[in-house]
N, C-alpha and C positions, 0 to 999 in steps of 0.2 A: 498456369499460375495465377490463383486468386488475387486479385487486388484488393487490397484491405482500404476501405473507407477511411478517408481523413476523420470524417466525423466521430465514427467509432474509436481511432486514436486518440481522438483530443477531449472526448466526453460530450458531444453534442447532441448524441443521439442514443434511444434506448430501444431502437428497432432489433438489435441483436440479442435482445434479453427476454429471461421470464421471471416473473414473480412468484417467489418459492409462499409456501403456506406459513413460513414464519413472518414474513413481509419483505425480505432481503432479494435483491434482483441479483442473478447470475446469467451468463451468456448461456443462451440455450444449449449449447454443448458440453457445457461443464458441469450439468445438472444430476446426468447419468454417472458421470465418474464419480463425482462427489459423494453422492448418496452409496457408491458403492465402497468408497474410503471409510465412511461414518459406519454402515455397517459392518466391517472387518473390524474395526476400531472398537465397537460397542460388543463383539465378542470378548475383548478383552479388558471389557469394564471401563473403556473410556467413551465417554457421550459428547461425542463435537456437536459445539453450538456456534452458530456464526456472531462473531459481533460487529463485523463490518463486511460489506461487498462492493457492488457496485457504487461509484460515486460519480456525480455527472461535473463537469465543467462548472457549472454555478455553484454548486456544493464546494467544489475545491477551493474557487475563488472566493467565497464566504469565510472560510477556514484560513487562509492566505491574510486575507485583509485584518481579519480579526488577530493573526497572531502578527503581523508587521504593524499593528496600529497600536498593540497593546492591550487589547480587550482580550485576547486569549493567553494563557501561559504560554512560555517558552522556556525549554529543558535543556541544559548541557549532556554530554554523555555521562556525567556523575549525577544525572538525575535532580542538580540542583535548578532553582528558576532562575533565569536570565531576564536583565531587565533591559528589554529590546530597545527602551529609549537611551541607554547610554551606549550603543554601538551606532557605528556610522557604515555606511555604503554597502560596501560588500560581506563587511562581518554580520551584517545585519540579514542579510539575504542567507549567509552559512547556517546563522543560528535557526533559521526558520526551517531552512531545507534538510537539517539533521533530521526530523521528524515530521516533516510534512512537505509533501511533493509542489512544485510549480502547477496552476491550474493549467490545463492541457497536456500536462507531462505525465499526469499519477497512472500507475498502473491499474489503479483502479478503477479508471475509465473502460477499461475494456471486460469488464465483467468476468476476467479469468483469474480474480485476485480475491482470496477472501481472509482476512483476520478473524482466527478462531481460540477457544478454549475448551477445556474440559468440565463440561457442568457436573459431571460424576465426582469431580475431586472437590466440590465448592458446598456451602450452604446455601439455600435460596436468598439469603441476604446477603450474600457475599457479591459484590460489584467487582469484576475484572477491570483492572487498570489498565492492562495491557504493557507491562512494564517487564524489563528482561528477567529480574529476581522472582518473577512468578513461573518462569519456564525453566531455571535451573534449579540444580540439587536444593533441596529443602523446600521448593516453592510448590505449590498446590498442581502445578501444570508441567511438572518434570517429567512424570509418566507420559505424557503426551508427546512432548518433546521426543523421547527417547523412542516411541512407537513411530514417531513421523520420519526421523531420521532411519529407521529400520525399513518401513514399509511405504513410504510415501510415493516414492517414484515407481513402484507397481501399479499404480493409480493413475500415473501421469502426473504427479505434482513434484514439486522441489520448494525449498526457502529461498528467496532471492537475496534476501539480506539475512541470512543464517548467522555471519557475524562482521563487524565493522570493517568497512574496506577503506577508509578514509572520505566516505561521501554519506550515504542515508545510515542513521545507526542500526545498530542489529535488532532486527524485529523476528525472534523465533516463532511467534504468532501468524507471521504473512504467509499465506501458502499460494502459491502461481499454477495454474494448470499448463504445463510446459507445451503440449501438442496446438496449443493457439496463442498463448505468449510468446514464445519464441518467435513464430513468422511476424506476429504483431510489432516487436522489437524491431526485427531485421526491416519492417515497411517502413517504422518511423524514422527520421533523420531530425538534425536541428536545421536543416532549412525548412522543413514544415513546419516545426516547433517555432521558427522567427516569423515565418508569416504569419501563424496562427496568433502569436503575441501582439504584432504589430495591429491586426483586425480584430483583436477581442484583449482590449485593454485591462489589463490588472493594476493592482496595487506596485508603486513603486515600478512600472513599467521602463520608463528609460533605462536605470538601473540594471533591470532585468537583462533587457537588450544589450546594454554594453559588455554583461558579463556572461550572456548565454553560451557561447561556445563551451567556458568552463562548466557552467552549472550544466550542460549536457553532459559532459564527458564525465563528470564528477559526481553526478546525483541521478541522472538517468539512465546511461548505459553500464553504470559500473554497479555489477548485480555479480553474487556468487555463482 
């Protein structure tokens, strides 16, 4: 059994990645199946493009700090903006965790996750918002959603946030390469995460550590 590096699990290394022609970084073993998925989709008139792929711990920490400090927008399930300064303690963490992972606990650290959209369904000046309505009936990426539901598994991919499970909000754009992400998730643990957070401080560190068991159960391992 291969031992997964904690540095890979927590976003501290890029040793497992390759950089694509479009500039995004993926796990070396994900590039080929992803290209096969894109080629098959193209035969149906769907042009899959990446909006986000690998994110380092450092990048996730910047996003996390920005949201908790009020420098970045925070939204609720209804898409309404939340005033993070009006919330206290765990409610503040929950508001951010709905859409943004705790640094060190993001699946995007692994290089197995991609946020995608269909470039063939929009005009060149349209900037994808990565919001659920874009992927639902009447939205520009609904055809992509339907195609992924039918074909993604054939190429090893699945949608870990296909619907809201009480943790992370639904993310119909978030694709995961299961042959790698599943053993990575199995190798991860709340003890690894606790040790990591203690040695790699994040905004609201003490509050995070206080509620870490709940965060891990609700937002890290709670997938579709």
